Structures are given as structure tokens and as C-alpha cells.
DRENVO-220755 format. One record per residue (C-alpha): residue in one letter; x, y, z. Coordinates in steps of 0.05 Angstrom, whole numbers, padded with zeros to 5 digits, always signed. Layout:
# DRENVO-220755
AXYZ/...
//
This chain:
# DRENVO-220755
M-00088+00185-00117/L-00077+00125-00075/L-00051+00138-00006/G-00054+00065+00011/G-00013+00063+00071/S-00019-00009+00080/G+00035-00020+00035/S+00030-00048-00031/A+00061-00106-00065/A+00078-00085-00135/L+00102-00153-00159/A+00063-00217-00159/A+00070-00259-00097/P+00113-00315-00127/V+00172-00270-00138/R+00170-00234-00071/D+00206-00246-00006/G+00159-00282+00041/A+00167-00228+00093/A+00129-00181+00047/T+00064-00218+00060/A+00056-00176+00122/R+00038-00117+00080/A-00032-00092+00088/G-00042-00067+00018/T-00019-00089-00050/A+00011-00055-00110/Q-00034-00002-00136/I-00050+00022-00206/G-00087+00082-00229/T-00133+00110-00178/A-00143+00057-00126/Q-00157-00015-00111/V-00227-00041-00101/G-00264-00098-00067/T-00302-00142-00116/A-00355-00172-00071/Q-00424-00156-00097/V-00465-00126-00042/G-00539-00131-00030/T-00588-00101+00017/A-00593-00160+00063/R-00571-00152+00135/A-00500-00173+00152/S-00504-00217+00213/A-00430-00234+00221/W-00361-00206+00206/T-00350-00255+00150/T-00412-00234+00112/P-00394-00187+00054/Q-00464-00161+00045/R-00484-00091+00067/G-00520-00087+00133/A-00585-00050+00136/E-00588-00051+00211/H-00600+00013+00248/A-00583+00009+00321/S-00621+00054+00369/A-00586+00114+00399/S-00592+00189+00397/A-00556+00236+00350/V-00546+00310+00357/P-00519+00349+00298/G-00445+00359+00306/A-00441+00314+00368/S-00406+00247+00374/S-00442+00183+00392/T-00455+00163+00464/T-00395+00134+00502/L-00388+00083+00557/A-00363+00122+00617/S-00366+00060+00660/V-00321+00016+00618/V-00256-00001+00653/P-00194-00001+00608/G-00173-00071+00591/E-00240-00104+00607/R-00275-00142+00553/L-00336-00108+00524/T-00403-00144+00522/T-00450-00145+00463/L-00507-00100+00484/A-00529-00067+00419/A-00601-00070+00399/A-00616-00124+00348/D-00675-00091+00313/P-00663-00042+00257/G-00688+00028+00266/R-00671+00100+00273/R-00630+00130+00330/T-00678+00154+00383/A-00669+00197+00445/G-00693+00141+00489/A-00633+00097+00472/A-00579+00146+00492/E-00553+00101+00547/E-00540+00042+00502/P-00466+00025+00492/P-00439+00046+00424/V-00401-00019+00414/E-00418-00092+00402/E-00371-00151+00403/Q-00364-00196+00342/P-00319-00254+00321/C-00255-00231+00288/P-00259-00236+00212/V-00184-00249+00204/A-00131-00288+00241/V-00110-00250+00303/P-00064-00265+00363/S-00094-00295+00425/G-00119-00243+00472/T-00152-00204+00417/T-00226-00185+00414/C-00262-00154+00356/G-00325-00114+00349/Y-00362-00055+00319/L-00365+00017+00340/L-00437+00039+00330/A-00435+00108+00300/P-00481+00156+00264/E-00472+00154+00189/R-00474+00230+00191/R-00463+00266+00256/D-00488+00331+00226/V-00557+00303+00211/P-00608+00289+00266/N-00634+00218+00270/S-00580+00193+00221/R-00580+00118+00216/T-00527+00078+00254/I-00470+00044+00218/K-00418-00005+00244/V-00344+00010+00245/G-00299-00051+00255/Y-00243-00054+00305/A-00198-00103+00342/V-00165-00096+00411/H-00105-00137+00432/R-00093-00133+00507/A-00022-00131+00532/S+00001-00193+00568/P-00005-00188+00645/A+00065-00216+00649/A+00091-00151+00618/G+00075-00115+00683/Q+00039-00049+00683/A+00017-00037+00612/A+00040+00026+00577/D-00008+00073+00542/P-00044+00037+00484/V-00034+00054+00410/V-00090+00057+00359/Y-00074+00044+00285/M-00112+00055+00221/S-00090+00038+00150/G-00091+00088+00093/G-00121+00086+00024/P-00173+00114+00034/G-00207+00047+00034/S-00152+00001+00057/A-00168-00053+00107/S-00132-00052+00174/L-00150-00114+00216/Q-00103-00161+00180/L-00045-00123+00210/T-00065-00136+00282/G-00013-00191+00293/F+00042-00151+00258/L+00028-00091+00303/T+00025-00131+00368/R+00095-00156+00353/M+00117-00084+00343/F+00088-00062+00410/P+00090-00123+00456/G+00083-00084+00521/R+00020-00044+00507/D-00052-00053+00484/V-00059-00048+00408/V-00125-00023+00379/V-00135-00030+00304/L-00192+00010+00274/E-00224+00000+00206/Q-00249+00058+00166/R-00324+00067+00162/G-00347+00036+00097/G-00285-00009+00095/R-00279-00083+00085/Y-00293-00102+00157/S-00345-00049+00171/E-00419-00045+00154/P-00439-00022+00104/R-00381-00042+00060/L-00374+00007+00003/S-00345-00036-00052/C-00354-00015-00125/P-00341-00071-00175/E-00375-00028-00228/I-00316+00020-00226/V-00267-00037-00233/R-00303-00056-00297/G-00296+00015-00321/V-00222+00018-00305/V-00208-00048-00340/G-00247-00024-00400/T-00205+00039-00404/L-00140+00000-00401/S-00163-00049-00454/T-00162+00004-00508/P-00100+00041-00535/G-00125+00113-00530/P-00107+00161-00474/A-00150+00154-00412/S-00173+00226-00418/A-00210+00208-00482/E-00245+00147-00451/T-00277+00174-00388/A-00350+00172-00411/P-00358+00095-00402/L-00321+00100-00335/A-00368+00155-00312/R-00428+00112-00330/Q-00401+00055-00288/A-00387+00103-00230/M-00458+00129-00233/A-00484+00058-00232/C-00445+00044-00169/Q-00470+00108-00137/S-00542+00092-00154/R-00536+00022-00125/L-00506+00049-00060/E-00559+00101-00054/A-00613+00048-00065/E-00582+00012-00006/H-00593+00075+00035/V-00520+00094+00038/D-00508+00169+00047/L-00440+00179+00015/R-00433+00247+00049/G-00423+00210+00115/Y-00358+00178+00091/N-00304+00231+00096/T-00243+00249+00137/S-00282+00288+00189/E-00328+00229+00205/I-00270+00179+00206/A-00233+00224+00255/A-00296+00226+00299/D-00297+00150+00299/V-00226+00150+00328/V-00246+00198+00384/D-00310+00159+00400/L-00275+00092+00402/R-00226+00116+00455/A-00283+00137+00500/A-00322+00073+00486/L-00263+00029+00504/G-00250+00070+00567/Y-00178+00089+00554/P-00159+00155+00587/G-00108+00166+00532/W-00071+00132+00475/Y-00021+00142+00419/L-00047+00153+00349/F-00013+00116+00291/G-00033+00135+00221/V-00001+00117+00154/S-00011+00154+00088/Y-00084+00176+00082/S-00100+00158+00154/T-00050+00210+00179/R-00104+00260+00162/P-00160+00233+00206/M-00109+00219+00261/L-00085+00291+00260/L-00157+00315+00262/A-00173+00267+00319/A-00113+00294+00358/E-00138+00365+00348/R-00208+00346+00373/D-00185+00302+00431/P-00122+00335+00460/Q-00132+00306+00530/G-00135+00236+00502/T-00075+00241+00455/R-00008+00220+00485/G+00029+00227+00420/I+00023+00216+00345/V+00061+00174+00295/L+00052+00196+00223/D+00082+00149+00171/S+00082+00176+00099/L+00047+00241+00116/L+00012+00279+00062/P-00001+00348+00092/S-00074+00368+00089/G-00059+00431+00048/S-00023+00393-00008/R-00057+00390-00076/W-00038+00320-00092/Y-00065+00313-00162/D-00035+00378-00186/E+00033+00360-00156/S+00036+00285-00170/S+00072+00287-00237/A+00126+00332-00210/A+00134+00289-00149/L+00142+00226-00191/S+00194+00260-00236/A+00231+00283-00174/T+00234+00211-00148/M+00261+00187-00215/T+00314+00240-00209/K+00334+00213-00141/L+00341+00144-00173/G+00384+00172-00228/V+00338+00153-00287/A+00298+00217-00300/A+00319+00222-00372/R+00307+00149-00386/F+00239+00154-00352/D+00219+00212-00396/A+00241+00172-00457/V+00197+00113-00436/V+00136+00158-00428/K+00147+00191-00495/A+00159+00127-00533/L+00099+00090-00504/N+00052+00149-00513/A+00070+00145-00587/H+00067+00069-00590/P+00029+00035-00533/A+00051-00033-00509/T+00005-00094-00507/Y+00003-00143-00448/E-00035-00206-00433/T-00060-00211-00362/R-00123-00233-00325/D-00187-00195-00313/P-00188-00180-00238/L-00263-00195-00234/T-00273-00255-00280/R-00202-00283-00279/E-00207-00293-00354/R-00150-00275-00401/L-00148-00201-00417/T-00109-00159-00466/V-00091-00089-00443/Q-00056-00034-00481/L-00016+00015-00440/N+00011+00082-00463/G+00067+00121-00430/D+00022+00156-00380/D-00008+00089-00358/V+00062+00059-00349/A+00085+00120-00310/T+00026+00110-00263/I+00043+00037-00252/L+00116+00054-00239/G+00096+00108-00190/E+00052+00061-00151/S+00106+00007-00152/L+00154+00055-00117/H+00112+00046-00054/E+00150-00019-00041/A+00222-00014-00020/D+00242-00079-00055/V+00211-00056-00120/A+00238+00015-00115/A+00308-00015-00112/I+00300-00047-00181/V+00265+00011-00215/P+00329+00041-00244/A+00346-00023-00281/L+00273-00033-00301/V+00265+00037-00329/D+00331+00031-00368/G+00306-00035-00397/L+00239-00005-00416/A+00274+00054-00450/S+00314+00004-00490/G+00250-00027-00517/R+00246-00086-00469/T+00172-00072-00453/E+00161-00145-00432/L+00198-00129-00368/L+00136-00092-00343/Q+00094-00155-00343/P+00102-00169-00268/L+00076-00100-00251/V+00018-00107-00300/D-00003-00173-00269/A+00002-00145-00198/A-00036-00082-00217/G-00095-00124-00242/D-00096-00165-00178/A-00092-00101-00137/L-00157-00075-00166/T-00194-00121-00119/S-00159-00099-00056/Y-00193-00033-00039/E-00264-00010-00029/W-00273+00040-00085/G-00339+00066-00060/L-00305+00089+00004/Y-00245+00113-00034/Y-00285+00159-00078/A-00332+00182-00023/V-00270+00209+00013/Q-00232+00234-00048/C-00291+00269-00080/Q-00306+00307-00016/D-00237+00319+00014/E-00186+00319-00042/T-00209+00331-00114/P-00246+00397-00098/Y-00179+00428-00078/N-00143+00412-00143/T-00148+00445-00211/F-00128+00384-00255/R-00101+00435-00304/N-00028+00416-00295/A-00005+00396-00364/R+00063+00370-00341/S+00081+00302-00370/P+00065+00248-00352/R-00009+00258-00343/L-00021+00204-00292/F-00079+00156-00301/T-00096+00168-00228/G-00117+00240-00235/V-00155+00229-00300/V-00198+00173-00271/D-00209+00206-00203/E-00231+00271-00235/A-00280+00234-00281/V-00311+00194-00224/C-00318+00253-00178/D-00349+00296-00233/A-00400+00240-00243/W-00415+00232-00169/G-00423+00306-00157/L-00412+00304-00082/P-00402+00371-00047/A-00335+00391-00020/A-00328+00375+00053/R-00320+00432+00102/T-00247+00443+00116/E-00223+00437+00187/P-00157+00453+00220/D-00117+00395+00247/L-00058+00390+00294/L-00009+00414+00240/T-00048+00473+00213/S-00068+00540+00239/H-00141+00548+00260/T-00142+00612+00219/S-00117+00581+00155/V-00159+00532+00117/T-00155+00506+00046/T-00204+00533-00005/P-00231+00496-00065/A-00184+00499-00124/S-00238+00531-00167/S-00229+00594-00126/N-00153+00592-00131/P-00131+00585-00204/A-00058+00594-00185/S-00058+00527-00151/S-00045+00493-00217/N+00026+00517-00212/S+00038+00492-00142/A+00089+00441-00162/S+00160+00466-00158/S+00203+00470-00219/D+00253+00419-00194/G+00200+00365-00186/A+00196+00365-00111/T+00129+00369-00078/P+00124+00431-00035/A+00080+00438+00026/A+00020+00481+00010/S+00023+00552+00035/S-00041+00542+00074/E-00003+00498+00123/E+00053+00547+00137/T+00043+00583+00203/T+00084+00630+00245/P+00092+00632+00320/E+00050+00695+00320/D-00008+00659+00286/T-00013+00599+00332/S-00010+00585+00405/S+00036+00533+00435/D-00017+00480+00430/G-00030+00494+00356/A-00097+00528+00369/A-00120+00591+00335/P-00119+00657+00371/E-00183+00669+00411/D-00204+00728+00368/T-00203+00687+00303/P-00241+00622+00316/S-00247+00572+00260/E-00315+00546+00240/G-00291+00474+00241/A-00253+00477+00306/S-00278+00428+00358/P-00292+00451+00429/E-00237+00406+00455/G-00186+00436+00408/A-00207+00506+00424/T-00201+00497+00499/S-00139+00453+00503/E-00094+00474+00559/G-00036+00427+00545/A+00022+00435+00497/T+00023+00402+00428/P+00032+00327+00438/P+00097+00297+00413/V+00096+00280+00340/L+00140+00231+00301/V+00137+00235+00225/L+00169+00182+00180/G+00184+00190+00106/G+00210+00143+00053/Q+00266+00168+00008/Y+00234+00141-00056/D+00161+00155-00040/P+00129+00196-00096/T+00059+00194-00066/T+00076+00228-00001/P+00145+00258-00014/P+00188+00265+00048/E+00206+00337+00031/A+00133+00359+00038/A+00125+00323+00104/Q+00189+00352+00133/K+00168+00422+00113/A+00099+00414+00143/V+00125+00393+00212/S+00188+00436+00215/A+00155+00491+00256/V+00110+00447+00299/P+00130+00443+00372/G+00145+00372+00394/A+00149+00345+00323/R+00207+00303+00298/F+00220+00280+00226/A+00261+00221+00202/E+00274+00201+00130/F+00292+00128+00115/A+00339+00112+00059/G+00314+00064+00006/A+00244+00063+00034/G+00181+00077-00005/H+00110+00087+00020/A+00089+00062+00089/V+00159+00060+00119/F+00141+00015+00178/L+00122-00043+00132/S+00189-00047+00096/S+00240-00018+00145/A+00261-00053+00208/C+00294+00012+00229/G+00229+00048+00219/R+00193-00001+00265/Q+00247+00006+00318/T+00243+00082+00314/I+00167+00081+00324/A+00172+00033+00383/A+00226+00075+00416/F+00185+00139+00406/L+00125+00107+00441/D+00170+00085+00498/D+00201+00154+00507/P+00175+00210+00461/A+00226+00259+00490/A+00286+00216+00469/T+00320+00241+00406/R+00379+00194+00400/P+00370+00147+00340/V+00361+00073+00358/C+00384+00051+00289/D+00413+00080+00225/P+00357+00108+00180/G+00410+00119+00126/A+00419+00044+00116/A+00375+00023+00058/P+00339-00045+00065/Y+00359-00064-00006/P+00416-00043-00052/V+00394-00004-00114/V+00399-00045-00178/R+00430+00002-00229/P+00428-00006-00304/G+00475-00061-00324/D+00476-00095-00256/L+00430-00151-00281/L+00423-00192-00344/L+00352-00169-00361/T+00302-00223-00376/S+00229-00237-00362/S+00240-00312-00362/A+00253-00317-00287/Y+00186-00284-00274/R+00151-00333-00321/L+00183-00389-00281/S+00152-00362-00218/R+00084-00365-00251/S+00094-00435-00280/P+00153-00476-00256/I+00145-00530-00310/P+00206-00507-00350/L+00249-00521-00289/A+00244-00594-00308/V+00300-00584-00358/P+00355-00561-00309/A+00329-00610-00257/A+00338-00668-00305/F+00407-00643-00324/L+00430-00638-00252/L+00403-00707-00236/V+00437-00739-00296/S+00502-00702-00280/A+00501-00728-00208/V+00490-00799-00232/Q+00544-00790-00285/L+00594-00766-00233/V+00581-00824-00186/A+00584-00875-00242/G+00648-00846-00269/L+00682-00847-00201/V+00661-00919-00190/S+00690-00939-00258/L+00755-00904-00241/L+00760-00941-00175/R+00750-01007-00212/R+00801-00986-00265/R+00750-00991-00320/G+00759-00921-00347/G+00703-00871-00336/G+00747-00810-00331/L+00707-00771-00384/S+00641-00788-00350/A+00667-00765-00282/L+00692-00699-00311/A+00627-00687-00348/G+00586-00702-00285/L+00632-00658-00243/A+00623-00599-00291/G+00547-00607-00288/V+00545-00611-00212/A+00592-00551-00207/L+00545-00512-00253/G+00487-00526-00205/G+00527-00508-00143/L+00556-00443-00170/S+00489-00421-00198/A+00455-00434-00131/L+00510-00395-00095/S+00502-00337-00143/L+00427-00334-00135/S+00429-00340-00059/G+00474-00279-00056/V+00419-00234-00083/R+00390-00193-00025/D+00328-00169-00062/W+00293-00229-00091/T+00244-00183-00126/S+00300-00168-00175/F+00289-00237-00206/A+00225-00209-00236/I+00266-00170-00286/G+00333-00205-00290/V+00386-00252-00264/P+00460-00244-00245/H+00508-00240-00304/A+00548-00297-00273/L+00496-00347-00297/A+00516-00335-00369/W+00589-00351-00352/Y+00571-00411-00310/G+00534-00437-00370/L+00601-00452-00401/L+00606-00510-00353/A+00545-00539-00385/L+00580-00533-00452/V+00640-00570-00425/S+00597-00624-00393/T+00557-00634-00457/A+00620-00638-00500/L+00652-00690-00455/S+00586-00730-00454/I+00582-00730-00530/I+00654-00755-00535/E+00639-00810-00484/A+00574-00829-00520/F+00607-00839-00588/R+00667-00879-00565/L+00673-00950-00592/N+00632-01001-00554/A+00597-00946-00514/A+00531-00967-00483/A+00468-00936-00512/A+00453-00904-00445/R+00514-00859-00455/I+00473-00816-00502/V+00427-00793-00445/P+00477-00744-00413/A+00492-00715-00481/L+00419-00703-00497/T+00403-00672-00429/G+00464-00627-00437/L+00441-00603-00505/A+00371-00590-00477/L+00400-00549-00420/L+00442-00507-00467/A+00381-00492-00509/W+00340-00476-00447/L+00394-00432-00416/Y+00417-00390-00475/G+00356-00396-00519/W+00302-00383-00466/L+00325-00362-00396/L+00379-00313-00415/S+00350-00289-00481/
//
């Protein structure tokens, strides 16, 4: 499962629209993406240091309590570095020390932004737990904007996706308010950083062999245990990295920064800690934005195949998709790519289940989702080379997430509540690998807690105690909301709390004593998102007071990254949560869907994006044609003939102009990864005309030897166009 709400780029960068570089995540394959930096036990003294910090700041910790806050901090003031420099355990005598320390920002951020660490217990349920550092950034609203509105705090998904690189993007979304961006504990810009290159090696090894992933989990499990042993040797307690602790970090940071209240903005996985933080901190929660919500009661692994099939049905290629999976399971395809760790050439063999996983992750991106119908149709026709862009991107994506953090969260909060006995095809690589790693790690299931969308009297139980959960996917392929999330007005109060006579073990004191109504909630879903299907999100919030759902046509995962309308809707909600009038049309897709037959399928355009050397052939032809046209016109003006040369040059220049016009009319440049407009094949006839006229001119009596050059370049272009590019 990868709930990487930071968006993911499923195609390699050279074929993508430049605007897509704002995405926080990249295309994802299999289970997750992972950071590759080898980590040691040395202290990390700066943000840019990838090593794990062994520092323990001094403060007190009480089981179940959050870390000390700065009651005296004034909102908007810059925080000063006051944390203790010496490592050590948290002690009662250090209770007054501020729980934050300022640090240089590790990524490019707008002016007016400060970065730092929240100092938090690694485990709040263990006395004297060591202190870890959770990265954050704060961008202050410009004083020119007048009185600043309530701030908004954002966290990326994953779990394990970095957040700070989106600071500038978010400040442009919310120019009139403070923007706080919070890393996940154990993430890329936190200390310790829980990367697991060992698991990357195991995943690559599994993909390098043709057998099904389910038969190759033993080597992967050994690599996972090697990572776990290394992290434990660095004094990392993996039980401290779960949704409950991440939610507590959100609550503590608000108090530490001195904000009386703020809006919570979560995407994909981070919707879960944000909902839990809202339940624990009702007085500090002005409202919640949930982009690509996966309800906490959903059993993602058991439902993932059905959800992917349902999305393929929406795209109109369900039958062709099933044919691809069946054919490649019988005869896996071989691809040449690069090892994400060593960058050496690597051969991978992908069966149908592997390809289904890659296609499912690629649907996160709106521009890629738009071309999936044409891509699936081509794959079903045997054009397996068309998948090469996604294979290359998937390998690159394996270095983008922190797998140690990913599995610490998944193995405690997600896998225990799934049966993994769903035999529905395809059997996604994601579930196979995640089950194997979590079995090897053996972490206990985290205690379930009610969040803002669930009843305090209804919590999810481990799947092992509920065998019927394996049939939780609906027959039509849609992903239903789990029954544990469904509540009735009689079961919950107006603020979402449990009745007083049925308290929940995991309920926080704040949530149990909240006197206010449920804060306003905005939920966004992408039409083609198979990871967090919009149907499940809509069902989960349909009975929640103050909740509003909007589905965006053509969008995939993490709507706000790909949909301008999604961003406008979020900004309008923060300005006036009570307003319900749409500020834009969510039914207008950002990209037109490329149906089978709309493109002339070819992988050559993608190869050009990786190595533009073959472009020398059309460039030489256009240059020669321009010279030929000018020379022919000059000869005509001097009454020395030259008519054939002028016509040949004109045909060549017209070919270049019409081709450029045809290519510029394509809205989704990602489509060039799998094909080109059919018009290019017809425009190629102009090259044939130009070449024929040039040959006639070259073999006329008394023709200069240089006349042969246009003829040769024309022949070279015809061979390049019809023998390579369009083949």
C-alpha cells in the first residue's frame, strides 16, 4: 500500500509537463518508495546531514502525555534555539525547556520561512523515552496582507513521504495566512531518519526474477530483518513510529508555536493522523481538509485489487486490463532499466501482477491516468515496450520514500487489520511484499483509537479475529467503507464523541470533553484514484455533521497537486468553511482521456526524451530544406531556374511547421511517452515529395554535386520517420 499523498510522477521527468515538478512524491511501484542514504550512528548536527542523530534532549515524559509546550510563545514570533546540546534521557528537571529548536531549512523555501525541529518523545507511552526531532517549517504571512487568517498545517502522506519541499507551493495556495509544514517523525527531514536501503535491494531482487512475488519473499524477508536489526542497533524503537504518535506531534507543534487554532490539511495517509489530531485537539482545530481520504476502517490490502479493477472499469478498459494481466502472468515481459541504488544497468522480468501494480500506482497522476486507456490497449495487443517509461520511473521512485518509517507505520496500523486471503486477480505486488516484511518484523498491532470520523464505541479489530473481512470488497469492484466506520445519530453526539456511558480506551481527554460541534470538514477525491477510491471517502463522511465531499473529474491521487480547481476549492473552504457554492467546475478534467486509437502508439518518442541524439536527422533535414528554399527562390528571381529546389525546400519546411503545430496542440505532453498524433504519418508524405523533387534536381544535366545533399537528407528522414519513429 502506498498512500503517498505527495503525488507521484509515474513517467520519467523528460516527458512530463514542467508544472508537474511541484509534486511532492513520485510514481510508486510495489509497496513504497525508499530513501537510499546509508545511515550511521553518528549525531546529525544539521538539517542537511543524512545520518541518524543519537541526541537525546532533556525533558520529562509521562506515559500517555504529550511533550512540554511553550505557553509563552506569541503566534508569529520567531522561535529561538534553546534545546539542550548534550545527549541524554528526558528528566523531570528539564520540563520547562522549549520543545523546539530552530535549524536552517534543508530545502529551498520562500523568504519569511523558518525551519526547526519539534523535540518529542520517541514513545509517549514509555517513561523516560529518548527524545527525537521532528522537522517542520513555518512561513509567516506577509504583514501587507493585513490581519492574518488562521494558519494551516500540512503533512504529506506515504507513510514516509517528505513534506518540506512543498512549502513554496503551499504558500502560493494560501497567501494570506501562515503555512506550517510538518514532516513525519522518522522522515527525510527528521531525526532519526528511517531509511531502509536493504529493503530496496530485496525488492529489486524480487523483480529481477520471472517468478511470482509470492514465491520469492524469503530473500526479501532477510533484507527486511537486516534493516530492522540495524535500526535497533541505532537505538530506534520502531513502536514509536505510528499514526498515534504522528498525530500527537501535530497537537504538540500547535502548542509549541503558540497558535490558538489552525486548519489541518492532510493528504492520503496523513489524513489519518490529521483526523486523530482533530479528535484530540478540538479546541485548536478550526477545520480539516482531507485530500484522498482512506477511511481508518478500510482494509486496504484486501480491497485493493477490486478498487483497481473498478477504476479500470471507469476508464473503459477493464476487459483489456484483465487480458494484460493474464497474458503477462503466463509470459512475463523483460525490461532493461537502472538499479535505483547503484545506477547500473538492470534487467527486470515483470509478470501480470507486477504490471498491474505499476499501472495502479501510475493512476495517482492525472496526466498519466488520462493515457492509461490507450496504454492498456497497446499492452493487450502485445506492445509491452510501451510500459518502459513506467518501469524506469518505478525504479527511480524506489529512492523517494523512507521505507523504515513506511513499514513501522504499516506493520502496526494497517497490515494487522487485513487477512491477505483475497484471491481476486490481480494479486498486487504491494500486498505480497508488505505482508512479507511485516511478518518478518513482527511488530505488535497498534491500539486502535477513534478519530473525528468514527464513533468512540466502534473500533477496528485485527483481521485475524474477523475472517469475514477477506470478502470486504464489493462485487462490482468499488471499495466500500468498512462497517466499523458507519455510525448512526443515536451512537454519536453532535461533536462525534462517544456517549458518556461507553468510553473508548483510546479516547483523549480533549476529545471526551469537547463542548463544540464537529469542525467543518472538506474531503476531496479523484475520479481515477484506485488507492483511495472516492466512493469510500464519500460514504465515510456522508453522515458527519459539517463534512462536505467533492469529486474531481480526471484527477487521480492527491487532487490538490494536479487540479487547479481542487486548489481553489481548498482555498475557498479555508476562507469561508460555511460557503457551499462551487468556486470552479470539479467536473472539468485537467486532461482529455486518450482512448484506444487516438494515438499512433510508439515508444520512440520516449527514447528521444532520454537521448535526443536521433533528433539530429530531422534537424539536418529542416536546415537543408530551409537553405534549399532560399536558394531556389533566389535562382527564380535571377531567372536561372531553381523551381524544383524551391518546391522541395517548401515541402520540407511545411513538414516541419505542420508537425510542430500538431505536437503543440497536444494538451497532455505525457502522452508522448506512448505515442504521437496520427497526423505525423500523413505529414511525412511531404518528406516524400521533397525527397523526390530533390532527387530529380540532383540528377539533372550539369547539376552541381552539392545537389545530392538534399536528396540524401530526405532519404535519411524517411528512414528515420517511418522506419524508427512511427514503427
